[in-house]
N, C-alpha and C positions, 0 to 999 in steps of 0.2 A: 659309498663305494665300497665293493665286500673285500675285507680282510682276513685273506686265506693263507695260514700260518702251518707250516710242517714242525708239527711239536714233536721231537726225537725222544722217545723214553731210553734211558740208559742209567744202567748201575752195574759196579764193579763186582760185586759181591755173588756172582753165577753159581749155582751149586754145582752145576756139571762139569763146568768148565771155568776157577775161577781167574777173574782179572782177564777174560777174553778181548774185552775192549779195547785193551792196550797192546795185544797180540801183532806183531809184525808180517804182513803181506807185501813180499819185495819192498822191504826198509821204510813202508807205513803201517800204521798202526789202524786196526780196523774203524776204528772211532772215524779216521781221519778221513779213509777210503768212503765213508757214509757221508759225512759235510760236504765231502767234493762233488760225491754224485747230489744230494738232495742242494746245492747251489747252482746245479745246472737246470734246474725245474725252470720252466719260465711262466708260470701261471700263478705262482705264489709269491706273497709279501716278503718271506723270511723265514727264517728257523729259529725253535727255540728247542733247548735240551730242557728236559724235565728229569731232574736226578734228585740224586738220596744226599743227605749231608756227607756219608761216608764218602760217596763219588767226587764229588763237587772239586777237593783238592788235585784229585788226577787228570780231570779233563775243562776245567774251568780256563783255563789261558787259552789252551787250544782252541776250544768254542768261540773265545774272543777273536782269535787269530783269523776265525774264519766267518767272522761277522754275525757268529751266531748269539741271540740271548740265553740266558740260563734260569729258571725258577729249580730251586729246592722242595722236598717236599717228605714224604712218607715212602717208606722203605716196600711196603705191600699196600698200601692205599693208593693206586697209581693213578685213578680217577681223580682222586684230589689234586693229586699233581697238575694234571689236565685243565681243573678249573682253577688254578692258580695261574698257569698260564692265559688262559682263555680273558681269564680278569684283568690281569697284567700288562697284556698287549691288546686289549680290546678285539680280541679274533674274532670274526664271523662265522668261518668255517675252520676244521681240525684237519690235517692231514696227518695220520697217526704212523709214523713210523718208529722202528727197533733198533736197540743196538746191537741184534743180532745176523744184521741182513747188510754185508758190503757188496750187496748186488742187486738192492732195491730198483724196482724198474720206472726209472725217470718219465719214460714214454707212456705208461699207463699211470703214473702218477699225474700228469698233463690232463691225457683223458679221462680219469675220472673227474677229476675238478670240472670240466666243462661239460661233461653225463650229468653232475650232481647240479650245478646250476640251470641245466636244461629241463630237467626231472623237478627242480624245488625239491630234493630228497633230505631228508633227515639221516641216511647214512647211505654210504655208494661205496661198491666196492666191486672187482673184478674177479671172480671165482676162479678157480683152475690154473693161475698161472703157476710157472714153478715155485715150488715150496720154499719161501723166503725171498721173494720179490715184489710181491702183491702189497698193498697198502688199503687203508680206509681214509674215505672223508666223510667226517660227520658234523653236520649243523650244530654251532656251539649252544643253541638254543636246546636243542635234543641231547647234549650231553649235560647240560643245567639240569635237566630235569631229570636225568639218570641219577644223577649226584643227590638230588633230592629226595630219591625213591630207592635207591638200591641201596639194599642192609647185607645182603648176604656177601660174605666177603670174597668169593669167586668173581663175582658185581663190581666189586670195589678194584681187584685185582687188574681184571680184564674189561677194560675200560666199553667196549661196545658190547658186552656180553647181556645188558639189562636192556638193551634196543634188539636185539636178536629174540631174547627170551619174551617181548612184548612186541610182535609184528604191528596187534591191532593200533598202538599208538604212536607207531613211527613208520614213516614210508622210506621203507628199504628198495634200493634200486641194485641189481644185479647186472652187472654189463657183461659182454661175450668177448674175452679177447679172439684176435684173429688166430686162424687155426694154427699158424706155426708160433704160437705165443701158449697154445693150448697143451701143457706139460706139466700139469700136477705132481707126476713121479718125479719129476727131478727135484731133487734136494739139495738148494742151495742157501740154507741157512749155517751158521755157525751155533751148533747149544752143545756139542762133545768134540775130545779131541779129534774122533774117527772125520766128523763136518771140517772141523781146522785144519786137518791134514791134506784134506780133500781140496780145500779153496787155495791151498797154498801150489796146488797142481795146477788149478784152475789159472791163479795170478802166474804162476810163472811162465805160463804158456801163453798167455793172453795177453799183461797190463803192459802198457809200453808208455806209462804216465799221467793217461788220462784215462778218464773212467770208461769201463769195457762197456758197449752196448748188449743187452741183451739176449737180443739175435745172434752176436758174435759167439756169446758164451751157447747156447744152443745151437748151433752149428758146427762149434768145437766139439761139444760132447756128440753129437749126432756121427760127425765124421772120424773121430777120433777114440774120445774116451769111451763110448758105449762100445767098440768096437774091438776093445782091447779087454783082456778077459779081467783083468784087475779091476777094470770100472763097470764091469755087468755087476748091475744091481748095487753098485755104488751110491746112487744118488736117488733110491727109492725113498719116498717119503714113510 
């Protein structure tokens, strides 16, 4: 039986927006919003948080409360953190998620896992979703191969970069989102103070205690946000 886990990489020492993981959106931290969304995925076996020693004291109790495991590793060598998670939890396929994205698409997380299995892929992705909502699914064997071969620091920090750099070695499958979700110009990540301020507006308008569907977010931006001058261009990638 396949053991498919979301591995959520988080650290508190963001250079552009320090401590963003614990910033509130409608009274709930960004970290908790992400965990709540990931827990609604139907195709995964669980969630593991891959973090750093500096971050661990701030997030461990919350992760435990949501039933997520925690592994601690290198600040910069993110690939090694993922390998620790794979080996400790005997993971078959990793769903990569990050602490920047409180609107990660659960719809396409489940679809990516289905496509990944059907295509026997090493890496599966749905390009052109709104920026900050997509995920990657990686076969653990491919991740271990990358770990054994990747020497460039950027290939250690960005865990799928080695795979993308060597398409001759790995089967990379790119799905096609439905037209309504083909919106790469929409920026739905949190990397800066401006990103956070915009996300506060989105959650203030739509959050009612349950994870917000990506379709609802797009509908809101189309019918309200993009029509208002204050939002014009605000969500460009």
